[in-house]
TIDRENTI-325699 format. One record per residue (C-alpha): residue in three letters; x, y, z; chain. Coordinates in Angstrom, 1 decimal. Each point is the difference from the previous one (the first is absolute). Example, Ala and Ser with C-alpha at 12.3 -4.5 7.8 and 13.67 -1.06 7.14 Angstrom:
<nodes>
NODE   code     east    north       up   unit
NODE    ALA     12.3     -4.5      7.8      A
NODE    SER      1.4      3.4     -0.7      A
</nodes>
This chain:
<nodes>
NODE   code     east    north       up   unit
NODE    MET     26.9     19.2     56.4      A
NODE    ASN      3.1     -0.8      1.7      A
NODE    PHE      1.5     -3.4      1.2      A
NODE    ASN      0.0      1.3      3.7      A
NODE    ASN     -3.6      1.0     -0.1      A
NODE    LEU     -2.4     -2.0      2.4      A
NODE    PHE     -2.6     -0.1     -2.6      A
NODE    PHE      2.5     -1.6     -2.4      A
NODE    ILE      1.3     -2.4      2.5      A
NODE    PHE     -3.2     -1.2      1.4      A
NODE    CYS     -2.5      0.4     -2.8      A
NODE    PHE      1.5      0.6     -3.5      A
NODE    LEU      2.8     -2.6      0.0      A
NODE    PRO     -1.8     -2.7      1.8      A
NODE    THR     -3.0      0.3     -2.1      A
NODE    VAL      2.0     -0.2     -3.3      A
NODE    ILE      2.0     -3.0      1.4      A
NODE    LEU     -3.3     -1.7      1.0      A
NODE    ILE     -1.7      0.4     -3.4      A
NODE    SER      3.2     -1.0     -1.9      A
NODE    ARG      0.3     -3.2      1.9      A
NODE    PHE     -3.3     -1.2     -1.4      A
NODE    MET      1.0      0.7     -3.6      A
NODE    ARG      1.4     -2.8     -2.0      A
NODE    ASN      0.1      1.7     -3.4      A
NODE    THR      3.2      2.2     -0.4      A
NODE    LYS     -1.7      2.2     -2.5      A
NODE    ALA     -2.8      0.8      2.3      A
NODE    LEU      2.4      0.4      2.8      A
NODE    ASN      2.0      2.6     -2.0      A
NODE    ILE     -3.2      1.9     -0.9      A
NODE    PHE     -0.9      0.1      3.6      A
NODE    LEU      3.5      1.2      1.2      A
NODE    LEU     -0.1      2.6     -2.6      A
NODE    THR     -3.2      1.4      1.2      A
NODE    ALA      1.2     -0.1      3.6      A
NODE    SER      3.3      1.7     -1.1      A
NODE    LEU     -1.9      2.7     -1.9      A
NODE    LEU     -2.2      0.5      3.2      A
NODE    PHE      3.0      0.2      2.1      A
NODE    TYR      1.9      2.5     -2.2      A
NODE    GLY     -3.1      2.3     -0.5      A
NODE    TRP     -0.9      0.0      3.6      A
NODE    ALA      1.1      3.5      0.7      A
NODE    ASP     -0.5      1.5     -3.6      A
NODE    VAL     -1.7     -1.7     -2.7      A
NODE    ARG      1.7      2.2     -2.5      A
NODE    ASN      3.2     -2.1      0.8      A
NODE    VAL     -1.8     -2.8     -1.6      A
NODE    ILE     -0.9      1.9     -3.2      A
NODE    LEU      3.8      0.9     -0.4      A
NODE    LEU      1.0     -3.5      0.7      A
NODE    GLY     -2.3     -1.4     -2.5      A
NODE    LEU      1.2      2.4     -2.7      A
NODE    SER      3.6     -1.0      0.7      A
NODE    ILE     -0.9     -3.6     -0.1      A
NODE    GLY     -1.8      0.2     -3.2      A
NODE    TRP      2.8      1.9     -1.7      A
NODE    ASN      2.7     -2.5      1.0      A
NODE    TYR     -2.1     -2.9     -0.9      A
NODE    LEU     -0.5      1.3     -3.5      A
NODE    THR      3.6      1.1     -0.3      A
NODE    GLY      1.4     -3.4      1.0      A
NODE    ASN     -2.3     -1.7     -2.6      A
NODE    MET      1.3      2.5     -2.6      A
NODE    ILE      3.7     -0.5      0.8      A
NODE    ASN     -0.7     -3.9     -0.4      A
NODE    THR     -1.6      0.6     -3.4      A
NODE    LYS      2.9      1.8     -1.6      A
NODE    THR      2.6     -2.0     -1.8      A
NODE    ASP      2.5      2.8     -0.9      A
NODE    ARG      2.3      0.7      2.9      A
NODE    LYS      0.1      3.8     -0.4      A
NODE    GLN     -3.9     -0.1      0.0      A
NODE    LYS      0.1     -1.9      3.3      A
NODE    GLN      2.3      2.5      1.4      A
NODE    MET     -2.1      2.9     -1.1      A
NODE    VAL     -3.2     -1.5      1.7      A
NODE    LEU      2.0     -0.9      3.2      A
NODE    ALA      1.5      3.6      0.0      A
NODE    ILE     -3.6      1.6     -0.4      A
NODE    GLY     -1.4     -2.3      2.8      A
NODE    VAL      2.9      0.7      2.5      A
NODE    LEU     -0.4      3.7     -0.7      A
NODE    VAL     -3.6      0.2      0.6      A
NODE    ASN      0.5     -2.0      3.3      A
NODE    LEU      2.8      2.4      1.1      A
NODE    GLY     -2.0      3.0     -1.2      A
NODE    LEU     -2.9     -1.0      2.3      A
NODE    LEU      2.6     -0.4      2.8      A
NODE    VAL      1.6      3.4     -0.7      A
NODE    ALA     -3.3      1.8     -0.3      A
NODE    TYR     -1.3     -1.0      3.5      A
NODE    LYS      3.3      0.0      2.0      A
NODE    TYR      2.5      2.3     -1.6      A
NODE    THR     -1.9      2.9     -2.0      A
NODE    GLY      0.2      2.4      3.1      A
NODE    PHE      3.7     -0.9      0.5      A
NODE    LEU      1.0      0.3     -3.5      A
NODE    TRP     -1.6      3.3     -0.9      A
NODE    ASP     -0.3      1.3      3.6      A
NODE    LEU     -3.7      0.6     -0.3      A
NODE    GLU     -1.2      0.5      3.6      A
NODE    ARG     -3.6      0.1     -1.0      A
NODE    ILE      0.1     -3.5     -1.3      A
NODE    ASP     -1.0     -2.4      2.9      A
NODE    MET     -0.8     -3.3     -1.6      A
NODE    ILE     -0.9     -2.9      2.3      A
NODE    VAL      2.2     -2.9     -1.0      A
NODE    PRO     -1.9     -3.3     -0.1      A
NODE    VAL      1.3     -2.5      2.4      A
NODE    GLY      2.2     -2.5     -1.8      A
NODE    LEU      0.5      2.0     -3.1      A
NODE    SER      3.7     -0.6     -0.1      A
NODE    TYR     -0.4     -3.7      0.6      A
NODE    PHE     -2.6     -0.8     -2.5      A
NODE    THR      1.7      2.1     -2.6      A
NODE    PHE      3.3     -1.8      0.4      A
NODE    SER     -2.0     -3.4     -0.1      A
NODE    GLU     -1.5      1.0     -3.3      A
NODE    ILE      3.4      1.0     -1.3      A
NODE    THR      1.4     -3.5      0.8      A
NODE    TYR     -3.1     -1.5     -1.8      A
NODE    LEU      0.9      1.9     -3.2      A
NODE    ALA      3.6     -0.6      0.2      A
NODE    ASP     -0.4     -3.8      0.8      A
NODE    ILE     -2.2     -0.3     -3.2      A
NODE    TYR      2.6      1.8     -2.0      A
NODE    LYS      2.9     -2.0      1.2      A
NODE    GLY     -2.0     -3.2     -0.5      A
NODE    ARG      0.0     -1.0      3.7      A
NODE    SER     -3.9     -0.1     -0.1      A
NODE    ILE     -2.7     -0.1     -2.3      A
NODE    PRO     -2.8      2.6      0.2      A
NODE    CYS     -2.7     -0.9      2.5      A
NODE    VAL     -3.1     -1.4     -1.9      A
NODE    SER     -2.6      1.2      2.5      A
NODE    LEU     -0.3      3.5      0.9      A
NODE    LEU     -1.5     -1.0      3.2      A
NODE    ASP      3.2     -2.1      1.0      A
NODE    PHE      2.2      3.0     -1.0      A
NODE    ALA     -2.1      2.3      2.1      A
NODE    LEU      0.4     -2.4      3.0      A
NODE    TYR      3.8      0.0     -0.5      A
NODE    ILE      0.1      3.8      0.2      A
NODE    SER     -2.6      0.7      2.6      A
NODE    PHE      0.1     -2.9      2.4      A
NODE    PHE     -0.6      1.5      3.4      A
NODE    GLY      2.9     -1.9      1.7      A
NODE    LYS      2.6      2.1     -2.0      A
NODE    ILE     -1.6      3.0     -1.7      A
NODE    SER      0.5      2.6      2.7      A
NODE    MET      3.8     -0.4      0.7      A
NODE    GLY      1.2     -3.1     -2.0      A
NODE    PRO      1.9     -2.0      0.1      A
NODE    ILE      0.6      0.6     -3.7      A
NODE    VAL     -0.4     -3.5     -1.5      A
NODE    PRO      1.0     -0.4     -3.6      A
NODE    TYR     -2.7     -1.5     -2.3      A
NODE    HIS      2.2     -3.0     -0.9      A
NODE    SER      0.3     -0.9      3.8      A
NODE    MET     -3.8      0.1      0.4      A
NODE    GLU     -1.2     -1.2     -3.4      A
NODE    GLU     -0.3     -3.6      0.7      A
NODE    GLU     -1.7      0.3      3.4      A
NODE    ILE     -2.8      2.2     -1.3      A
NODE    ASN     -1.7     -2.9     -1.6      A
NODE    HIS      1.7     -2.9      1.5      A
NODE    ARG     -0.1     -0.1      3.7      A
NODE    LYS     -1.6     -1.6      2.9      A
NODE    LEU     -1.1      1.5      3.3      A
NODE    THR      1.5     -2.5      2.7      A
NODE    ASN     -0.1     -0.1      3.8      A
NODE    GLU      3.7      0.2      0.2      A
NODE    ASP      0.0      3.3     -1.9      A
NODE    LEU     -2.8      1.4      2.0      A
NODE    GLY      1.8     -0.9      3.3      A
NODE    SER      3.5      1.4     -1.1      A
NODE    GLY     -1.6      3.1     -1.7      A
NODE    SER     -2.0      0.7      3.1      A
NODE    PHE      3.1     -0.2      2.1      A
NODE    LEU      1.9      2.3     -2.4      A
NODE    PHE     -2.9      2.5      0.2      A
NODE    ILE     -0.1     -0.1      3.7      A
NODE    LYS      3.8      0.5      0.2      A
NODE    GLY     -0.3      3.0     -2.3      A
NODE    LEU     -2.8      1.6      1.9      A
NODE    ALA      1.9     -0.3      3.3      A
NODE    LYS      3.1      1.7     -1.8      A
NODE    LYS     -2.1      2.9     -1.0      A
NODE    VAL     -2.6      0.6      2.9      A
NODE    ILE      2.3     -0.9      2.9      A
NODE    LEU      3.6      0.9     -1.1      A
NODE    ALA     -0.2      2.5     -2.9      A
NODE    ASP     -2.9      2.2      1.5      A
NODE    THR      1.8      0.0      3.3      A
NODE    MET      3.2      1.2     -1.7      A
NODE    ALA     -2.2      2.5     -1.7      A
NODE    LEU     -1.0      1.6      3.3      A
NODE    VAL      3.6      0.1      1.1      A
NODE    PHE      1.0      1.7     -3.1      A
NODE    LYS     -2.7      2.6      0.3      A
NODE    GLN      0.7      0.6      3.6      A
NODE    LEU      3.8      0.7     -0.7      A
NODE    ALA     -0.6      2.1     -3.1      A
NODE    SER      0.9      3.2      1.7      A
NODE    ASN      2.6     -1.3      2.4      A
NODE    SER      3.6      1.3     -0.8      A
NODE    SER      2.1     -2.0      2.5      A
NODE    ILE      2.5     -2.3     -1.4      A
NODE    PHE     -1.4     -3.1      1.4      A
NODE    GLY     -3.3      0.9     -0.8      A
NODE    THR      0.7      0.7     -3.7      A
NODE    TRP      1.6     -3.5     -0.2      A
NODE    ILE     -3.0     -1.6      1.5      A
NODE    TYR     -2.3      2.2     -2.2      A
NODE    VAL      1.7     -1.3     -3.3      A
NODE    LEU      0.1     -3.5      1.4      A
NODE    SER     -3.7      0.0      0.8      A
NODE    TYR     -0.6      0.9     -3.7      A
NODE    MET      2.4     -2.7     -1.2      A
NODE    LEU     -1.8     -2.6      2.1      A
NODE    GLN     -3.5      1.4     -1.1      A
NODE    ILE      0.5     -0.1     -3.7      A
NODE    TYR      1.4     -3.6      0.1      A
NODE    PHE     -2.9     -1.4      2.1      A
NODE    ASP     -2.5      2.1     -1.7      A
NODE    PHE      0.8     -1.1     -3.5      A
NODE    SER      1.3     -3.6      0.8      A
NODE    GLY     -3.1     -0.4      2.0      A
NODE    TYR     -2.1      0.9     -3.0      A
NODE    SER      2.0     -2.2     -2.3      A
NODE    ASP     -0.5     -3.0      2.3      A
NODE    MET     -3.7      0.8      0.3      A
NODE    ALA     -0.3      0.3     -3.8      A
NODE    ILE      2.0     -3.1     -0.7      A
NODE    GLY     -2.0     -1.9      2.6      A
NODE    ILE     -3.2      1.0     -1.7      A
NODE    GLY      1.4     -1.0     -3.4      A
NODE    ARG      0.7     -3.4      1.5      A
NODE    ILE     -3.4     -0.5      1.6      A
NODE    PHE     -1.5      0.3     -3.6      A
NODE    GLY      2.7     -2.1     -1.7      A
NODE    PHE      2.5      2.5     -1.1      A
NODE    HIS      3.6     -0.7      1.0      A
NODE    TRP      2.3      3.2      0.0      A
NODE    GLU      3.6      0.4      0.9      A
NODE    PRO      0.8      1.9      3.4      A
NODE    ASN      0.3      3.7     -0.4      A
NODE    PHE      2.5      0.4      2.8      A
NODE    ARG      2.8     -2.1      1.5      A
NODE    HIS      1.3      1.6      3.2      A
NODE    PRO      1.4      3.1     -1.8      A
NODE    TYR      1.5      1.4      3.1      A
NODE    LEU      2.4     -3.1      0.2      A
NODE    ALA      1.6      1.0     -3.3      A
NODE    THR      3.8      0.2     -0.4      A
NODE    SER      0.0      2.6     -2.7      A
NODE    ILE     -2.3      2.5     -1.7      A
NODE    GLN     -0.4     -2.4     -3.0      A
NODE    ASP     -0.9     -2.8      2.5      A
NODE    PHE     -2.4      2.3      1.5      A
NODE    TRP     -1.9      0.5     -3.2      A
NODE    ARG      0.0     -3.7     -0.7      A
NODE    ARG     -2.0     -0.3      3.4      A
NODE    TRP     -2.1      3.2     -0.1      A
NODE    HIS     -3.3      0.4     -2.2      A
NODE    ILE      1.2     -2.8     -2.1      A
NODE    SER     -2.6      0.1     -2.6      A
NODE    LEU      0.8      3.6     -0.8      A
NODE    SER      3.7     -0.6     -0.1      A
NODE    HIS     -0.5     -2.8     -2.4      A
NODE    TRP     -2.4      2.0     -2.1      A
NODE    PHE      2.5      2.8     -0.6      A
NODE    ARG      2.6     -2.6     -0.7      A
NODE    ASP     -1.9     -2.0     -2.5      A
NODE    TYR     -2.1      2.7     -1.6      A
NODE    LEU      2.4      3.0      0.0      A
NODE    TYR      3.6     -0.8      0.8      A
NODE    ILE      0.4     -3.0     -2.2      A
NODE    PRO     -1.8      1.6     -3.0      A
NODE    LEU      2.2      3.0      0.4      A
NODE    GLY      3.0     -2.2     -0.4      A
NODE    GLY      0.6     -1.3      3.6      A
NODE    ASN      3.7     -0.7      0.6      A
NODE    ARG      0.8     -0.3     -3.8      A
NODE    LYS      0.3      3.6     -0.9      A
NODE    ASN     -0.4      3.4      1.9      A
NODE    HIS     -0.2     -1.7      3.3      A
NODE    ILE      0.4      3.0      2.2      A
NODE    LEU     -2.5      2.1     -2.0      A
NODE    ASN     -2.4     -2.9      0.1      A
NODE    LEU      0.2     -0.1      3.8      A
NODE    VAL     -0.5      3.8      0.2      A
NODE    ILE     -3.1     -0.4     -1.9      A
NODE    VAL     -1.3     -2.8      1.8      A
NODE    TRP      0.6      1.6      3.4      A
NODE    PHE     -1.4      3.4     -1.2      A
NODE    CYS     -3.1     -1.7     -1.1      A
NODE    THR     -0.3     -2.1      3.2      A
NODE    GLY      0.2      3.2      2.1      A
NODE    LEU     -2.6      1.7     -2.3      A
NODE    TRP     -2.3     -3.0      0.1      A
NODE    HIS     -0.4      0.6      3.7      A
NODE    GLY     -1.3      3.5     -0.4      A
NODE    ALA      0.1      3.4     -1.4      A
NODE    ASN      2.5      1.5      2.3      A
NODE    ILE      3.7      0.8     -0.5      A
NODE    THR      0.6     -1.8      3.3      A
NODE    PHE     -0.9     -3.4     -1.6      A
NODE    ILE      2.2      0.6     -3.0      A
NODE    VAL      3.0      1.0      2.3      A
NODE    TRP     -0.8     -3.2      1.9      A
NODE    GLY      0.2     -2.1     -3.0      A
NODE    LEU      3.1      1.6     -1.2      A
NODE    TYR      1.4     -0.3      3.4      A
NODE    TYR     -0.2     -3.8     -0.3      A
NODE    CYS      1.4      0.1     -3.5      A
NODE    PHE      3.2      1.6      1.3      A
NODE    TRP      0.5     -2.6      2.6      A
NODE    ILE     -0.7     -2.9     -2.5      A
NODE    LEU      2.5      1.5     -2.4      A
NODE    LEU      2.5      0.4      2.8      A
NODE    GLU     -0.5     -3.6      0.9      A
NODE    HIS      0.5     -1.2     -3.6      A
NODE    GLN      3.1      2.0     -0.4      A
NODE    PHE      1.7     -0.4      3.4      A
NODE    LEU     -1.7     -1.2      3.2      A
NODE    SER     -1.3     -3.3     -0.9      A
NODE    LYS      3.3     -1.8      0.7      A
NODE    TYR      0.2      1.5      3.4      A
NODE    LEU     -3.7     -0.6      0.9      A
NODE    LYS      0.5     -3.8     -0.8      A
NODE    LYS      3.1     -0.3      2.1      A
NODE    TYR     -1.4      1.9      3.2      A
NODE    LYS     -3.7     -1.2      0.5      A
NODE    ILE     -0.6      1.8      3.3      A
NODE    LEU      1.2      3.3     -1.3      A
NODE    ALA     -2.0     -0.6     -3.1      A
NODE    ARG     -3.2     -0.2      2.0      A
NODE    VAL      0.9      3.1      1.8      A
NODE    TYR      0.7      1.8     -3.1      A
NODE    ALA     -3.1     -1.1     -1.7      A
NODE    LEU     -2.2      0.9      2.9      A
NODE    LEU      1.5      3.5      0.3      A
NODE    ILE     -0.5      0.7     -3.7      A
NODE    ILE     -3.6     -1.2      0.1      A
NODE    PHE     -0.7      2.0      3.1      A
NODE    ILE      1.2      3.2     -1.5      A
NODE    GLY     -1.9     -0.8     -3.2      A
NODE    TRP     -3.3     -0.1      1.8      A
NODE    ILE      0.5      3.6      1.1      A
NODE    PHE     -0.2      1.1     -3.6      A
NODE    PHE     -2.9     -2.1     -0.6      A
NODE    PHE     -2.2      1.3      2.8      A
NODE    SER      1.1      3.6      0.0      A
NODE    PRO     -2.3      2.6     -1.8      A
NODE    ASP      3.0      1.8     -1.6      A
NODE    ILE      3.8     -0.4     -0.3      A
NODE    GLY      0.7      2.7      2.6      A
NODE    SER     -2.0     -1.8      2.7      A
NODE    ALA      1.8     -3.3     -1.0      A
NODE    PHE      3.5      1.7      0.7      A
NODE    GLN     -1.4      1.6      3.0      A
NODE    THR     -0.9     -3.4      1.5      A
NODE    ILE      3.3     -1.5     -1.0      A
NODE    GLY      1.7      2.9      1.8      A
NODE    HIS     -1.9     -0.7      3.1      A
NODE    LEU      1.4     -3.5      0.2      A
NODE    LEU      3.5      1.5      0.5      A
NODE    PRO      1.3      1.4      3.4      A
NODE    THR      0.2      3.6     -1.4      A
NODE    GLY     -1.1      3.2      1.6      A
NODE    ASN     -1.5      0.3      3.4      A
NODE    ARG     -2.8     -2.6     -0.4      A
NODE    ALA     -0.5     -2.6      2.8      A
NODE    TRP      0.8     -3.6     -0.4      A
NODE    ILE     -3.3     -1.0      1.6      A
NODE    ASP     -2.9      1.7      1.6      A
NODE    THR     -3.0     -1.0      2.1      A
NODE    GLU     -2.3     -0.3     -3.0      A
NODE    VAL      2.1     -2.5     -1.6      A
NODE    MET      0.5     -2.0      3.2      A
NODE    TYR     -3.8     -0.1      0.4      A
NODE    VAL     -0.8     -1.1     -3.6      A
NODE    VAL      2.8     -2.6     -0.1      A
NODE    GLY     -1.1     -1.3      3.5      A
NODE    SER     -3.5     -0.2     -1.0      A
NODE    ASN      0.7     -1.9     -3.2      A
NODE    ALA      3.1     -1.9      1.0      A
NODE    ILE     -1.5     -3.5     -0.3      A
NODE    TRP     -1.5      0.8     -3.5      A
NODE    LEU      3.3      1.6     -1.1      A
NODE    LEU      1.9     -3.1      1.1      A
NODE    LEU     -2.5     -2.4     -1.6      A
NODE    ALA      0.1      1.9     -3.2      A
NODE    ILE      3.9     -0.1     -0.2      A
NODE    LEU     -0.1     -3.7      1.0      A
NODE    PHE     -2.7     -0.9     -2.8      A
NODE    CYS      2.1      1.8     -2.6      A
NODE    THR      2.2     -3.1      0.2      A
NODE    ASN     -0.9     -3.6     -1.0      A
NODE    ILE     -0.8     -1.0      3.6      A
NODE    TYR     -3.6     -0.7     -0.9      A
NODE    GLN      0.9     -2.1     -3.0      A
NODE    ARG      2.4     -2.1      2.1      A
NODE    MET     -2.5     -0.5      2.8      A
NODE    GLU     -2.6     -1.1     -2.4      A
NODE    GLN      2.3     -2.5     -1.8      A
NODE    LEU      1.1     -1.4      3.4      A
NODE    LEU     -3.6     -0.6      1.1      A
NODE    LEU     -1.2     -1.4     -3.3      A
NODE    TYR      3.0     -2.2     -0.9      A
NODE    LYS      1.1     -1.1      3.5      A
NODE    THR     -3.3     -0.4      1.7      A
NODE    ASN     -2.5     -0.6     -2.8      A
NODE    ASP     -3.6     -0.1      1.1      A
NODE    ILE      0.7      1.5      3.3      A
NODE    GLY      1.9      2.8     -1.5      A
NODE    PHE     -2.9      0.7     -2.6      A
NODE    SER     -2.4      0.2      3.0      A
NODE    ILE      2.3      2.4      1.9      A
NODE    ILE      0.3      2.3     -3.2      A
NODE    THR     -3.8     -0.2     -0.5      A
NODE    VAL     -0.8      1.0      3.6      A
NODE    ALA      2.6      2.7     -0.3      A
NODE    MET     -1.3      1.3     -3.2      A
NODE    LEU     -3.5      0.2      1.5      A
NODE    ALA      1.3      1.9      2.9      A
NODE    VAL      1.9      2.4     -2.2      A
NODE    PHE     -3.2      0.5     -2.2      A
NODE    ALA     -2.0      0.9      3.2      A
NODE    LEU      2.7      2.5      1.1      A
NODE    SER      0.1      1.5     -3.5      A
NODE    VAL     -3.8      0.6      0.1      A
NODE    VAL      0.2      1.6      3.5      A
NODE    PHE      2.7      2.3     -1.6      A
NODE    ILE     -2.2      1.0     -2.9      A
NODE    ILE     -2.9      0.8      2.4      A
NODE    SER      2.0      1.9      2.6      A
NODE    SER      2.4      1.9     -2.1      A
NODE    SER     -0.4      2.9     -2.6      A
NODE    TYR     -0.2     -1.2     -3.6      A
NODE    GLN      3.1     -0.1     -1.8      A
NODE    SER      0.0     -0.5     -4.0      A
NODE    PHE      2.7     -2.0     -1.7      A
NODE    LEU      3.0      2.3     -0.9      A
NODE    TYR      0.3     -1.4     -3.5      A
NODE    TYR     -3.5      0.9     -0.9      A
NODE    ALA      1.4      3.3     -0.7      A
NODE    PHE      2.3     -1.5     -2.8      A
</nodes>
């Protein structure tokens, strides 16, 4: 089941919200939300629930075992075994064919495997570090891992960030309203902007004109942002409706003034995970700084998929971050406009490696961006596609900025009740338009479901 599915929007989610509002006991609410989450996760394939249940059980027992050990080496041993089992499951499903080149292996990767595996590793690491105590109730731990608001594509919420609210939270009208607004905002990003950009990307896939190639890459750059940030807004909104408060997963990443700044704004929960649970344990800035960065970015690329293009994409960002550390930072701080142009260009090229099926195709696309050979600058196909989607392209570019946030702040803080009424009416209109788009357009799954 997906967030942009009409059954989810008009049946599943409203039913869960309505029943939850009548529950006064947090324990009962957690049991109900866990049941709903397992139904949500097993909707397409009940076997996914079995795998999820085994994974939850293993990590629950491992966490308790870490806590019972008093000897530091014994704690480390249990933690290492727990992490290796989690990573082994991830490797078995996602990377077996890639590592051994076994073409006959065609395992269907359970949705959200990478996300709930990383959540389970944070749980074990938090217990080992003393940040958290083991979850007493298996049901509460199962809810932390499987809550339908985050299991499919994150955000990756550390256990210590969610621990308190699992058993001590209230469902308020304020959270219901703000969470619903955030859900609608994310839905619009996905079904109106991301899916429209996906069609532009598809239509220009075989176009080799220079301008057509630039629009082709730009459409993917916009699609993946609105697709994933849209999902994240919906997930965080759902969490808020049920009393969970998570940090934003995106902060206008295309306004970055450096590649380091970009990764502070893009998929923030994943960046924080690699920083807190891999980079710092490896030694961080204290020792082997360059090697640690290479390992982290190699793993970041590999996390996204079993393809050499993802590894190259990760190491590509590693190169630019190291270059900024050693040389570029002082110039980027001095020339802000040039810094934004520089960051956008590096990000733009980076997405080519990300979406290309192989390295050869990536360099071919990069070559088509340049005025070389006898290729046309523009052709009728590009003119038609751009002309047909000009409004959506402009809106997508505009809403990559913080313009919506500024408009919302102006309405809420300058005009109070009137501003809130305007936002409410606007959100209802956007919701209605989003539903029209869902009904009238071909179905587009979320891009990050694949990761």
